[in-house]
PDB file as gemmi writes it, atoms N, CA and C in Angstrom:
CRYST1    1.000    1.000    1.000  90.00  90.00  90.00 P 1                      
ATOM      1  N   MET A   1     -28.082 -10.236 -19.249  1.00  0.00           N  
ATOM      2  CA  MET A   1     -27.235  -8.962 -18.814  1.00  0.00           C  
ATOM      3  C   MET A   1     -26.135  -8.953 -19.923  1.00  0.00           C  
ATOM      4  N   ASN A   2     -25.682  -7.835 -20.720  1.00  0.00           N  
ATOM      5  CA  ASN A   2     -24.757  -7.770 -21.721  1.00  0.00           C  
ATOM      6  C   ASN A   2     -22.969  -7.633 -20.783  1.00  0.00           C  
ATOM      7  N   LEU A   3     -22.288  -8.024 -21.547  1.00  0.00           N  
ATOM      8  CA  LEU A   3     -20.908  -7.802 -21.228  1.00  0.00           C  
ATOM      9  C   LEU A   3     -20.460  -6.507 -20.350  1.00  0.00           C  
ATOM     10  N   HIS A   4     -21.226  -5.276 -21.229  1.00  0.00           N  
ATOM     11  CA  HIS A   4     -20.620  -3.846 -20.492  1.00  0.00           C  
ATOM     12  C   HIS A   4     -21.346  -4.075 -18.902  1.00  0.00           C  
ATOM     13  N   ASP A   5     -22.330  -4.203 -18.569  1.00  0.00           N  
ATOM     14  CA  ASP A   5     -23.046  -4.758 -17.484  1.00  0.00           C  
ATOM     15  C   ASP A   5     -22.102  -5.193 -16.517  1.00  0.00           C  
ATOM     16  N   LYS A   6     -21.728  -6.434 -17.216  1.00  0.00           N  
ATOM     17  CA  LYS A   6     -20.864  -7.655 -16.215  1.00  0.00           C  
ATOM     18  C   LYS A   6     -19.651  -6.775 -16.103  1.00  0.00           C  
ATOM     19  N   LEU A   7     -19.206  -6.228 -16.965  1.00  0.00           N  
ATOM     20  CA  LEU A   7     -17.902  -6.117 -15.959  1.00  0.00           C  
ATOM     21  C   LEU A   7     -18.265  -4.529 -15.261  1.00  0.00           C  
ATOM     22  N   ASN A   8     -19.128  -3.880 -15.517  1.00  0.00           N  
ATOM     23  CA  ASN A   8     -19.210  -2.774 -14.986  1.00  0.00           C  
ATOM     24  C   ASN A   8     -19.771  -3.138 -13.626  1.00  0.00           C  
ATOM     25  N   LYS A   9     -20.224  -4.190 -13.020  1.00  0.00           N  
ATOM     26  CA  LYS A   9     -20.418  -4.949 -11.729  1.00  0.00           C  
ATOM     27  C   LYS A   9     -19.251  -5.901 -10.765  1.00  0.00           C  
ATOM     28  N   GLU A  10     -18.408  -6.015 -12.093  1.00  0.00           N  
ATOM     29  CA  GLU A  10     -17.152  -6.892 -11.615  1.00  0.00           C  
ATOM     30  C   GLU A  10     -15.859  -6.144 -11.486  1.00  0.00           C  
ATOM     31  N   ILE A  11     -15.426  -4.915 -12.213  1.00  0.00           N  
ATOM     32  CA  ILE A  11     -14.581  -4.026 -12.143  1.00  0.00           C  
ATOM     33  C   ILE A  11     -14.349  -3.296 -10.371  1.00  0.00           C  
ATOM     34  N   PRO A  12     -15.592  -3.015 -10.266  1.00  0.00           N  
ATOM     35  CA  PRO A  12     -14.889  -2.593  -8.635  1.00  0.00           C  
ATOM     36  C   PRO A  12     -15.004  -3.391  -7.695  1.00  0.00           C  
ATOM     37  N   LYS A  13     -15.349  -4.764  -8.023  1.00  0.00           N  
ATOM     38  CA  LYS A  13     -15.550  -5.396  -6.792  1.00  0.00           C  
ATOM     39  C   LYS A  13     -13.856  -6.646  -7.220  1.00  0.00           C  
ATOM     40  N   GLU A  14     -13.165  -6.389  -8.339  1.00  0.00           N  
ATOM     41  CA  GLU A  14     -11.782  -6.778  -8.206  1.00  0.00           C  
ATOM     42  C   GLU A  14     -10.698  -5.620  -7.835  1.00  0.00           C  
ATOM     43  N   LEU A  15     -10.835  -4.498  -8.377  1.00  0.00           N  
ATOM     44  CA  LEU A  15     -10.323  -3.293  -7.599  1.00  0.00           C  
ATOM     45  C   LEU A  15     -10.615  -3.738  -5.977  1.00  0.00           C  
ATOM     46  N   ILE A  16     -11.793  -3.701  -5.013  1.00  0.00           N  
ATOM     47  CA  ILE A  16     -11.665  -4.048  -3.994  1.00  0.00           C  
ATOM     48  C   ILE A  16     -10.748  -5.140  -3.379  1.00  0.00           C  
ATOM     49  N   SER A  17     -10.543  -6.400  -4.013  1.00  0.00           N  
ATOM     50  CA  SER A  17      -9.731  -7.648  -3.820  1.00  0.00           C  
ATOM     51  C   SER A  17      -8.566  -7.272  -3.765  1.00  0.00           C  
ATOM     52  N   TRP A  18      -7.927  -6.555  -5.003  1.00  0.00           N  
ATOM     53  CA  TRP A  18      -6.348  -6.161  -4.987  1.00  0.00           C  
ATOM     54  C   TRP A  18      -6.028  -5.118  -4.227  1.00  0.00           C  
ATOM     55  N   SER A  19      -6.951  -4.081  -3.682  1.00  0.00           N  
ATOM     56  CA  SER A  19      -6.570  -3.388  -2.732  1.00  0.00           C  
ATOM     57  C   SER A  19      -6.751  -4.058  -1.333  1.00  0.00           C  
ATOM     58  N   LYS A  20      -7.701  -4.761  -1.238  1.00  0.00           N  
ATOM     59  CA  LYS A  20      -7.280  -5.859   0.121  1.00  0.00           C  
ATOM     60  C   LYS A  20      -5.986  -6.667   0.314  1.00  0.00           C  
ATOM     61  N   TRP A  21      -5.589  -7.093  -0.526  1.00  0.00           N  
ATOM     62  CA  TRP A  21      -4.708  -7.904  -1.023  1.00  0.00           C  
ATOM     63  C   TRP A  21      -3.255  -6.560  -0.822  1.00  0.00           C  
ATOM     64  N   VAL A  22      -3.312  -5.963  -1.165  1.00  0.00           N  
ATOM     65  CA  VAL A  22      -2.300  -4.578  -1.211  1.00  0.00           C  
ATOM     66  C   VAL A  22      -2.311  -4.126   0.443  1.00  0.00           C  
ATOM     67  N   VAL A  23      -3.311  -3.969   1.233  1.00  0.00           N  
ATOM     68  CA  VAL A  23      -3.365  -4.187   2.435  1.00  0.00           C  
ATOM     69  C   VAL A  23      -3.218  -5.188   3.349  1.00  0.00           C  
ATOM     70  N   ALA A  24      -3.029  -6.371   3.043  1.00  0.00           N  
ATOM     71  CA  ALA A  24      -2.844  -7.507   4.218  1.00  0.00           C  
ATOM     72  C   ALA A  24      -1.079  -7.522   3.321  1.00  0.00           C  
ATOM     73  N   ILE A  25      -0.370  -7.112   2.381  1.00  0.00           N  
ATOM     74  CA  ILE A  25       1.076  -7.202   1.907  1.00  0.00           C  
ATOM     75  C   ILE A  25       1.693  -6.320   2.944  1.00  0.00           C  
ATOM     76  N   ASN A  26       1.275  -4.982   3.018  1.00  0.00           N  
ATOM     77  CA  ASN A  26       1.756  -3.656   3.413  1.00  0.00           C  
ATOM     78  C   ASN A  26       1.639  -3.859   5.220  1.00  0.00           C  
ATOM     79  N   PHE A  27       0.370  -4.527   5.167  1.00  0.00           N  
ATOM     80  CA  PHE A  27       0.269  -4.333   6.670  1.00  0.00           C  
ATOM     81  C   PHE A  27       1.499  -5.312   7.618  1.00  0.00           C  
ATOM     82  N   SER A  28       1.508  -6.460   6.862  1.00  0.00           N  
ATOM     83  CA  SER A  28       2.981  -7.059   7.230  1.00  0.00           C  
ATOM     84  C   SER A  28       4.194  -6.985   6.737  1.00  0.00           C  
ATOM     85  N   ALA A  29       4.254  -6.089   5.838  1.00  0.00           N  
ATOM     86  CA  ALA A  29       5.708  -5.730   6.006  1.00  0.00           C  
ATOM     87  C   ALA A  29       5.845  -4.823   6.898  1.00  0.00           C  
ATOM     88  N   ALA A  30       4.811  -3.475   7.430  1.00  0.00           N  
ATOM     89  CA  ALA A  30       5.071  -2.473   8.360  1.00  0.00           C  
ATOM     90  C   ALA A  30       5.432  -3.398  10.013  1.00  0.00           C  
ATOM     91  N   THR A  31       4.866  -4.161  10.076  1.00  0.00           N  
ATOM     92  CA  THR A  31       4.564  -4.737  11.376  1.00  0.00           C  
ATOM     93  C   THR A  31       5.925  -5.605  11.320  1.00  0.00           C  
ATOM     94  N   GLY A  32       6.505  -6.485   9.981  1.00  0.00           N  
ATOM     95  CA  GLY A  32       7.892  -6.839  10.289  1.00  0.00           C  
ATOM     96  C   GLY A  32       8.995  -5.912  10.751  1.00  0.00           C  
ATOM     97  N   CYS A  33       8.823  -4.783   9.656  1.00  0.00           N  
ATOM     98  CA  CYS A  33       9.765  -3.767   9.913  1.00  0.00           C  
ATOM     99  C   CYS A  33       9.833  -3.217  11.197  1.00  0.00           C  
ATOM    100  N   ILE A  34       8.801  -2.932  11.652  1.00  0.00           N  
ATOM    101  CA  ILE A  34       8.674  -2.169  13.440  1.00  0.00           C  
ATOM    102  C   ILE A  34       9.142  -2.991  14.435  1.00  0.00           C  
ATOM    103  N   ILE A  35       9.173  -4.287  14.055  1.00  0.00           N  
ATOM    104  CA  ILE A  35       9.478  -5.750  15.158  1.00  0.00           C  
ATOM    105  C   ILE A  35      11.431  -5.458  14.668  1.00  0.00           C  
ATOM    106  N   VAL A  36      11.463  -5.655  13.536  1.00  0.00           N  
ATOM    107  CA  VAL A  36      13.462  -4.917  13.698  1.00  0.00           C  
ATOM    108  C   VAL A  36      13.781  -3.664  13.876  1.00  0.00           C  
ATOM    109  N   PHE A  37      13.164  -2.596  13.839  1.00  0.00           N  
ATOM    110  CA  PHE A  37      13.330  -1.333  14.100  1.00  0.00           C  
ATOM    111  C   PHE A  37      12.977  -1.138  15.730  1.00  0.00           C  
ATOM    112  N   LYS A  38      12.393  -1.800  16.517  1.00  0.00           N  
ATOM    113  CA  LYS A  38      12.631  -2.048  17.797  1.00  0.00           C  
ATOM    114  C   LYS A  38      13.800  -2.818  18.363  1.00  0.00           C  
ATOM    115  N   ASP A  39      14.252  -3.568  17.508  1.00  0.00           N  
ATOM    116  CA  ASP A  39      15.247  -4.143  18.433  1.00  0.00           C  
ATOM    117  C   ASP A  39      16.695  -3.705  17.979  1.00  0.00           C  
ATOM    118  N   LEU A  40      17.151  -2.906  16.700  1.00  0.00           N  
ATOM    119  CA  LEU A  40      17.866  -2.371  16.783  1.00  0.00           C  
ATOM    120  C   LEU A  40      18.780  -1.844  17.943  1.00  0.00           C  
ATOM    121  N   ASP A  41      20.069  -1.786  17.807  1.00  0.00           N  
ATOM    122  CA  ASP A  41      20.806  -0.769  19.247  1.00  0.00           C  
ATOM    123  C   ASP A  41      20.733   0.768  18.660  1.00  0.00           C  
ATOM    124  N   ALA A  42      21.126   1.377  19.630  1.00  0.00           N  
ATOM    125  CA  ALA A  42      21.242   2.841  19.226  1.00  0.00           C  
ATOM    126  C   ALA A  42      22.334   3.647  18.550  1.00  0.00           C  
ATOM    127  N   ALA A  43      23.329   2.583  18.525  1.00  0.00           N  
ATOM    128  CA  ALA A  43      24.442   2.875  17.390  1.00  0.00           C  
ATOM    129  C   ALA A  43      23.771   2.619  15.733  1.00  0.00           C  
ATOM    130  N   LYS A  44      23.200   1.531  15.277  1.00  0.00           N  
ATOM    131  CA  LYS A  44      22.562   1.030  14.157  1.00  0.00           C  
ATOM    132  C   LYS A  44      21.068   2.048  14.048  1.00  0.00           C  
ATOM    133  N   LEU A  45      20.662   2.208  15.144  1.00  0.00           N  
ATOM    134  CA  LEU A  45      19.508   3.297  14.785  1.00  0.00           C  
ATOM    135  C   LEU A  45      20.128   4.374  14.302  1.00  0.00           C  
ATOM    136  N   ALA A  46      20.775   4.966  14.720  1.00  0.00           N  
ATOM    137  CA  ALA A  46      21.327   6.546  14.302  1.00  0.00           C  
ATOM    138  C   ALA A  46      21.990   6.256  12.633  1.00  0.00           C  
ATOM    139  N   SER A  47      22.377   5.404  12.477  1.00  0.00           N  
ATOM    140  CA  SER A  47      22.756   4.959  11.524  1.00  0.00           C  
ATOM    141  C   SER A  47      22.254   4.975  10.332  1.00  0.00           C  
ATOM    142  N   ILE A  48      21.225   3.835  10.184  1.00  0.00           N  
ATOM    143  CA  ILE A  48      20.523   3.207   9.420  1.00  0.00           C  
ATOM    144  C   ILE A  48      19.190   3.307   9.742  1.00  0.00           C  
ATOM    145  N   GLY A  49      18.568   3.767  11.000  1.00  0.00           N  
ATOM    146  CA  GLY A  49      17.563   3.453  11.256  1.00  0.00           C  
ATOM    147  C   GLY A  49      16.343   4.551  10.582  1.00  0.00           C  
ATOM    148  N   GLN A  50      16.914   5.378   9.838  1.00  0.00           N  
ATOM    149  CA  GLN A  50      15.933   6.269   8.808  1.00  0.00           C  
ATOM    150  C   GLN A  50      15.426   5.571   7.512  1.00  0.00           C  
ATOM    151  N   PHE A  51      16.131   4.784   7.390  1.00  0.00           N  
ATOM    152  CA  PHE A  51      15.788   4.051   6.408  1.00  0.00           C  
ATOM    153  C   PHE A  51      14.829   2.944   6.701  1.00  0.00           C  
ATOM    154  N   LEU A  52      14.855   2.256   7.802  1.00  0.00           N  
ATOM    155  CA  LEU A  52      13.785   1.203   8.286  1.00  0.00           C  
ATOM    156  C   LEU A  52      12.829   1.933   8.544  1.00  0.00           C  
ATOM    157  N   PHE A  53      12.691   3.736   9.409  1.00  0.00           N  
ATOM    158  CA  PHE A  53      11.281   4.353   9.166  1.00  0.00           C  
ATOM    159  C   PHE A  53      10.739   4.437   8.328  1.00  0.00           C  
ATOM    160  N   GLY A  54      11.544   4.981   7.691  1.00  0.00           N  
ATOM    161  CA  GLY A  54      10.966   5.440   6.000  1.00  0.00           C  
ATOM    162  C   GLY A  54       9.943   4.585   5.317  1.00  0.00           C  
ATOM    163  N   ALA A  55      10.670   3.564   5.507  1.00  0.00           N  
ATOM    164  CA  ALA A  55       9.699   2.477   5.012  1.00  0.00           C  
ATOM    165  C   ALA A  55       8.718   2.085   5.615  1.00  0.00           C  
ATOM    166  N   ILE A  56       8.842   2.093   6.979  1.00  0.00           N  
ATOM    167  CA  ILE A  56       7.969   1.221   7.417  1.00  0.00           C  
ATOM    168  C   ILE A  56       6.143   2.581   7.758  1.00  0.00           C  
ATOM    169  N   VAL A  57       6.724   4.460   7.386  1.00  0.00           N  
ATOM    170  CA  VAL A  57       6.149   5.210   7.257  1.00  0.00           C  
ATOM    171  C   VAL A  57       5.234   4.785   5.897  1.00  0.00           C  
ATOM    172  N   PHE A  58       5.776   4.661   4.576  1.00  0.00           N  
ATOM    173  CA  PHE A  58       5.338   4.131   3.489  1.00  0.00           C  
ATOM    174  C   PHE A  58       4.241   3.072   3.373  1.00  0.00           C  
ATOM    175  N   PHE A  59       4.671   2.408   3.945  1.00  0.00           N  
ATOM    176  CA  PHE A  59       3.978   0.972   4.150  1.00  0.00           C  
ATOM    177  C   PHE A  59       2.589   1.280   4.134  1.00  0.00           C  
ATOM    178  N   VAL A  60       2.967   2.043   6.029  1.00  0.00           N  
ATOM    179  CA  VAL A  60       1.645   2.912   6.737  1.00  0.00           C  
ATOM    180  C   VAL A  60       1.062   3.603   5.660  1.00  0.00           C  
ATOM    181  N   LEU A  61       1.414   4.453   5.065  1.00  0.00           N  
ATOM    182  CA  LEU A  61       0.780   5.089   3.784  1.00  0.00           C  
ATOM    183  C   LEU A  61      -0.233   4.661   2.934  1.00  0.00           C  
ATOM    184  N   THR A  62       0.485   3.233   2.588  1.00  0.00           N  
ATOM    185  CA  THR A  62      -0.061   2.385   1.542  1.00  0.00           C  
ATOM    186  C   THR A  62      -1.363   1.772   2.306  1.00  0.00           C  
ATOM    187  N   VAL A  63      -1.194   1.681   3.173  1.00  0.00           N  
ATOM    188  CA  VAL A  63      -2.464   0.982   4.010  1.00  0.00           C  
ATOM    189  C   VAL A  63      -3.489   1.930   4.162  1.00  0.00           C  
ATOM    190  N   PHE A  64      -3.149   2.990   4.356  1.00  0.00           N  
ATOM    191  CA  PHE A  64      -4.278   3.601   4.855  1.00  0.00           C  
ATOM    192  C   PHE A  64      -5.179   4.407   3.311  1.00  0.00           C  
ATOM    193  N   THR A  65      -3.841   4.609   2.516  1.00  0.00           N  
ATOM    194  CA  THR A  65      -4.559   4.668   0.987  1.00  0.00           C  
ATOM    195  C   THR A  65      -4.923   3.687   0.510  1.00  0.00           C  
ATOM    196  N   ALA A  66      -4.886   2.596   0.815  1.00  0.00           N  
ATOM    197  CA  ALA A  66      -5.607   1.612   0.919  1.00  0.00           C  
ATOM    198  C   ALA A  66      -7.231   1.301   0.795  1.00  0.00           C  
ATOM    199  N   ILE A  67      -7.174   1.443   2.268  1.00  0.00           N  
ATOM    200  CA  ILE A  67      -8.236   1.627   2.911  1.00  0.00           C  
ATOM    201  C   ILE A  67      -9.379   2.763   2.702  1.00  0.00           C  
ATOM    202  N   ILE A  68      -9.275   3.873   1.998  1.00  0.00           N  
ATOM    203  CA  ILE A  68      -9.683   4.664   1.479  1.00  0.00           C  
ATOM    204  C   ILE A  68     -10.015   4.451   0.216  1.00  0.00           C  
ATOM    205  N   PHE A  69      -9.335   4.015  -0.691  1.00  0.00           N  
ATOM    206  CA  PHE A  69      -9.622   3.638  -1.853  1.00  0.00           C  
ATOM    207  C   PHE A  69     -10.878   2.448  -1.731  1.00  0.00           C  
ATOM    208  N   ASN A  70     -10.393   1.487  -0.959  1.00  0.00           N  
ATOM    209  CA  ASN A  70     -11.969   0.070  -0.896  1.00  0.00           C  
ATOM    210  C   ASN A  70     -13.268   0.922   0.057  1.00  0.00           C  
ATOM    211  N   LEU A  71     -12.851   1.712   0.704  1.00  0.00           N  
ATOM    212  CA  LEU A  71     -14.311   2.841   0.830  1.00  0.00           C  
ATOM    213  C   LEU A  71     -14.997   3.464   0.046  1.00  0.00           C  
ATOM    214  N   LEU A  72     -14.305   3.905  -0.836  1.00  0.00           N  
ATOM    215  CA  LEU A  72     -14.359   5.072  -2.217  1.00  0.00           C  
ATOM    216  C   LEU A  72     -15.137   4.225  -3.089  1.00  0.00           C  
ATOM    217  N   LEU A  73     -14.614   2.707  -3.326  1.00  0.00           N  
ATOM    218  CA  LEU A  73     -15.131   1.847  -4.447  1.00  0.00           C  
ATOM    219  C   LEU A  73     -16.741   1.269  -3.524  1.00  0.00           C  
ATOM    220  N   ALA A  74     -16.371   0.722  -2.474  1.00  0.00           N  
ATOM    221  CA  ALA A  74     -17.458   0.204  -1.621  1.00  0.00           C  
ATOM    222  C   ALA A  74     -18.711   0.837  -2.092  1.00  0.00           C  
ATOM    223  N   MET A  75     -18.473   2.406  -1.468  1.00  0.00           N  
ATOM    224  CA  MET A  75     -19.647   3.248  -1.827  1.00  0.00           C  
ATOM    225  C   MET A  75     -20.112   3.441  -2.956  1.00  0.00           C  
ATOM    226  N   GLU A  76     -19.611   3.687  -4.345  1.00  0.00           N  
ATOM    227  CA  GLU A  76     -19.714   3.711  -5.365  1.00  0.00           C  
ATOM    228  C   GLU A  76     -20.427   2.194  -5.960  1.00  0.00           C  
ATOM    229  N   ILE A  77     -20.549   1.174  -5.724  1.00  0.00           N  
ATOM    230  CA  ILE A  77     -21.118   0.091  -6.619  1.00  0.00           C  
ATOM    231  C   ILE A  77     -21.963   0.323  -6.605  1.00  0.00           C  
ATOM    232  N   LYS A  78     -22.387   0.314  -8.529  1.00  0.00           N  
ATOM    233  CA  LYS A  78     -23.905   0.287  -8.596  1.00  0.00           C  
ATOM    234  C   LYS A  78     -23.704  -0.139 -10.286  1.00  0.00           C  
ATOM    235  N   ASP A  79     -24.999  -0.297 -10.776  1.00  0.00           N  
ATOM    236  CA  ASP A  79     -24.833  -0.727 -12.093  1.00  0.00           C  
ATOM    237  C   ASP A  79     -24.128   0.064 -12.814  1.00  0.00           C  
ATOM    238  N   SER A  80     -23.970   1.079 -12.833  1.00  0.00           N  
ATOM    239  CA  SER A  80     -22.960   2.254 -14.271  1.00  0.00           C  
ATOM    240  C   SER A  80     -21.694   2.331 -13.608  1.00  0.00           C  
ATOM    241  N   PHE A  81     -20.766   1.704 -12.773  1.00  0.00           N  
ATOM    242  CA  PHE A  81     -20.111   1.970 -12.610  1.00  0.00           C  
ATOM    243  C   PHE A  81     -18.729   2.414 -13.469  1.00  0.00           C  
ATOM    244  N   SER A  82     -18.163   3.302 -12.789  1.00  0.00           N  
ATOM    245  CA  SER A  82     -17.149   4.177 -13.940  1.00  0.00           C  
ATOM    246  C   SER A  82     -15.705   4.521 -12.964  1.00  0.00           C  
ATOM    247  N   LEU A  83     -14.994   4.376 -13.851  1.00  0.00           N  
ATOM    248  CA  LEU A  83     -13.545   4.784 -13.142  1.00  0.00           C  
ATOM    249  C   LEU A  83     -13.568   6.359 -12.974  1.00  0.00           C  
ATOM    250  N   LYS A  84     -13.062   6.801 -12.126  1.00  0.00           N  
ATOM    251  CA  LYS A  84     -13.088   8.402 -11.995  1.00  0.00           C  
ATOM    252  C   LYS A  84     -11.677   8.924 -11.822  1.00  0.00           C  
ATOM    253  N   LYS A  85     -11.705  10.168 -11.763  1.00  0.00           N  
ATOM    254  CA  LYS A  85     -10.413  10.431 -11.773  1.00  0.00           C  
ATOM    255  C   LYS A  85      -9.513  10.185 -10.164  1.00  0.00           C  
ATOM    256  N   SER A  86     -10.656  10.101  -9.224  1.00  0.00           N  
ATOM    257  CA  SER A  86     -10.117  10.003  -7.545  1.00  0.00           C  
ATOM    258  C   SER A  86      -9.677   8.249  -7.568  1.00  0.00           C  
ATOM    259  N   HIS A  87     -10.426   7.726  -8.374  1.00  0.00           N  
ATOM    260  CA  HIS A  87      -9.962   6.136  -8.574  1.00  0.00           C  
ATOM    261  C   HIS A  87      -8.558   5.730  -8.697  1.00  0.00           C  
ATOM    262  N   ILE A  88      -8.393   6.634  -9.671  1.00  0.00           N  
ATOM    263  CA  ILE A  88      -6.860   6.444 -10.508  1.00  0.00           C  
ATOM    264  C   ILE A  88      -5.998   7.271  -9.751  1.00  0.00           C  
ATOM    265  N   ILE A  89      -5.914   8.515  -9.213  1.00  0.00           N  
ATOM    266  CA  ILE A  89      -5.186   9.077  -7.972  1.00  0.00           C  
ATOM    267  C   ILE A  89      -4.705   8.169  -7.013  1.00  0.00           C  
ATOM    268  N   LEU A  90      -5.975   7.602  -6.331  1.00  0.00           N  
ATOM    269  CA  LEU A  90      -6.004   6.746  -5.024  1.00  0.00           C  
ATOM    270  C   LEU A  90      -4.862   5.389  -5.707  1.00  0.00           C  
ATOM    271  N   ALA A  91      -5.295   4.681  -6.683  1.00  0.00           N  
ATOM    272  CA  ALA A  91      -4.740   4.070  -7.211  1.00  0.00           C  
ATOM    273  C   ALA A  91      -3.286   4.090  -7.256  1.00  0.00           C  
ATOM    274  N   GLY A  92      -3.161   5.291  -7.783  1.00  0.00           N  
ATOM    275  CA  GLY A  92      -1.245   5.579  -8.282  1.00  0.00           C  
ATOM    276  C   GLY A  92      -0.751   6.058  -6.936  1.00  0.00           C  
ATOM    277  N   LEU A  93      -1.679   6.452  -6.300  1.00  0.00           N  
ATOM    278  CA  LEU A  93      -0.971   6.694  -4.863  1.00  0.00           C  
ATOM    279  C   LEU A  93      -0.406   5.466  -4.291  1.00  0.00           C  
ATOM    280  N   GLN A  94      -1.105   4.395  -4.201  1.00  0.00           N  
ATOM    281  CA  GLN A  94      -0.851   2.879  -3.664  1.00  0.00           C  
ATOM    282  C   GLN A  94       0.223   2.361  -4.189  1.00  0.00           C  
ATOM    283  N   ILE A  95       0.669   2.833  -5.579  1.00  0.00           N  
ATOM    284  CA  ILE A  95       1.391   1.968  -6.143  1.00  0.00           C  
ATOM    285  C   ILE A  95       2.949   2.868  -5.604  1.00  0.00           C  
ATOM    286  N   PHE A  96       2.666   3.743  -5.813  1.00  0.00           N  
ATOM    287  CA  PHE A  96       3.718   5.234  -5.493  1.00  0.00           C  
ATOM    288  C   PHE A  96       3.971   4.601  -4.263  1.00  0.00           C  
ATOM    289  N   PHE A  97       3.492   4.919  -3.269  1.00  0.00           N  
ATOM    290  CA  PHE A  97       3.846   4.683  -1.659  1.00  0.00           C  
ATOM    291  C   PHE A  97       4.566   3.343  -1.339  1.00  0.00           C  
ATOM    292  N   PHE A  98       3.949   2.254  -1.956  1.00  0.00           N  
ATOM    293  CA  PHE A  98       4.526   0.837  -2.031  1.00  0.00           C  
ATOM    294  C   PHE A  98       6.093   0.953  -2.322  1.00  0.00           C  
ATOM    295  N   SER A  99       6.190   1.340  -3.709  1.00  0.00           N  
ATOM    296  CA  SER A  99       7.257   1.668  -4.392  1.00  0.00           C  
ATOM    297  C   SER A  99       8.819   2.403  -3.274  1.00  0.00           C  
ATOM    298  N   ALA A 100       7.712   3.346  -2.651  1.00  0.00           N  
ATOM    299  CA  ALA A 100       8.887   3.984  -2.380  1.00  0.00           C  
ATOM    300  C   ALA A 100       8.957   3.150  -0.724  1.00  0.00           C  
ATOM    301  N   ALA A 101       8.219   2.570  -0.215  1.00  0.00           N  
ATOM    302  CA  ALA A 101       8.453   1.663   0.850  1.00  0.00           C  
ATOM    303  C   ALA A 101       9.670   0.564   0.471  1.00  0.00           C  
ATOM    304  N   LEU A 102       9.062  -0.144  -0.564  1.00  0.00           N  
ATOM    305  CA  LEU A 102      10.002  -0.837  -0.802  1.00  0.00           C  
ATOM    306  C   LEU A 102      11.501  -0.346  -1.071  1.00  0.00           C  
ATOM    307  N   ILE A 103      11.869   1.125  -2.103  1.00  0.00           N  
ATOM    308  CA  ILE A 103      13.237   1.338  -2.089  1.00  0.00           C  
ATOM    309  C   ILE A 103      13.721   2.155  -0.930  1.00  0.00           C  
ATOM    310  N   PHE A 104      13.414   2.085   0.037  1.00  0.00           N  
ATOM    311  CA  PHE A 104      13.592   2.637   1.599  1.00  0.00           C  
ATOM    312  C   PHE A 104      13.966   1.159   2.397  1.00  0.00           C  
ATOM    313  N   LEU A 105      13.421   0.364   2.108  1.00  0.00           N  
ATOM    314  CA  LEU A 105      13.312  -1.027   2.740  1.00  0.00           C  
ATOM    315  C   LEU A 105      14.578  -1.453   2.049  1.00  0.00           C  
ATOM    316  N   CYS A 106      14.855  -1.579   0.261  1.00  0.00           N  
ATOM    317  CA  CYS A 106      16.247  -2.120  -0.242  1.00  0.00           C  
ATOM    318  C   CYS A 106      17.565  -1.243   0.394  1.00  0.00           C  
ATOM    319  N   LEU A 107      17.254   0.200   0.617  1.00  0.00           N  
ATOM    320  CA  LEU A 107      18.166   1.144   1.283  1.00  0.00           C  
ATOM    321  C   LEU A 107      18.472   0.743   2.769  1.00  0.00           C  
ATOM    322  N   TRP A 108      17.717   0.498   3.160  1.00  0.00           N  
ATOM    323  CA  TRP A 108      18.217  -0.308   4.606  1.00  0.00           C  
ATOM    324  C   TRP A 108      19.066  -1.731   4.925  1.00  0.00           C  
ATOM    325  N   VAL A 109      18.791  -2.176   3.473  1.00  0.00           N  
ATOM    326  CA  VAL A 109      18.839  -3.902   3.660  1.00  0.00           C  
ATOM    327  C   VAL A 109      20.252  -3.434   3.125  1.00  0.00           C  
ATOM    328  N   PHE A 110      20.746  -2.791   2.358  1.00  0.00           N  
ATOM    329  CA  PHE A 110      21.938  -2.166   1.445  1.00  0.00           C  
ATOM    330  C   PHE A 110      23.223  -2.001   2.887  1.00  0.00           C  
ATOM    331  N   TRP A 111      22.504  -0.943   3.574  1.00  0.00           N  
ATOM    332  CA  TRP A 111      23.305   0.146   4.501  1.00  0.00           C  
ATOM    333  C   TRP A 111      23.821  -0.936   5.515  1.00  0.00           C  
ATOM    334  N   LYS A 112      22.903  -2.233   5.613  1.00  0.00           N  
ATOM    335  CA  LYS A 112      23.090  -2.992   7.204  1.00  0.00           C  
ATOM    336  C   LYS A 112      23.741  -3.952   6.939  1.00  0.00           C  
ATOM    337  N   TYR A 113      24.117  -4.472   5.524  1.00  0.00           N  
ATOM    338  CA  TYR A 113      24.516  -5.584   5.347  1.00  0.00           C  
ATOM    339  C   TYR A 113      26.319  -4.928   4.444  1.00  0.00           C  
ATOM    340  N   ASN A 114      26.217  -3.881   4.444  1.00  0.00           N  
ATOM    341  CA  ASN A 114      27.852  -3.178   3.589  1.00  0.00           C  
ATOM    342  C   ASN A 114      28.135  -2.819   4.772  1.00  0.00           C  
TER     343      ASN A 114                                                      
END                                                                             
């Protein structure tokens, strides 16, 4: 087996591993945010709750995107694997949604402690 064939088999496996890691991180973060969101009193919920809610939404969107990415890669693992435009779009969406979630979380922390 030459190097090219070996890489064709390893790339999707590595991408699936990365995506599983993304699911675990985002699921944990969304769960933590939901617990905090649930415990906010009405006054704080009205003023800063939208940032925490936005973080939750984007963490959940990241999880769904990563699951779709995993399913797509798992269905396409074969000897002649090549990255397609759909793979790149889904990977980009994962990064975008995760970044947006972190921004909303940072905004929530900033407003909560200022």
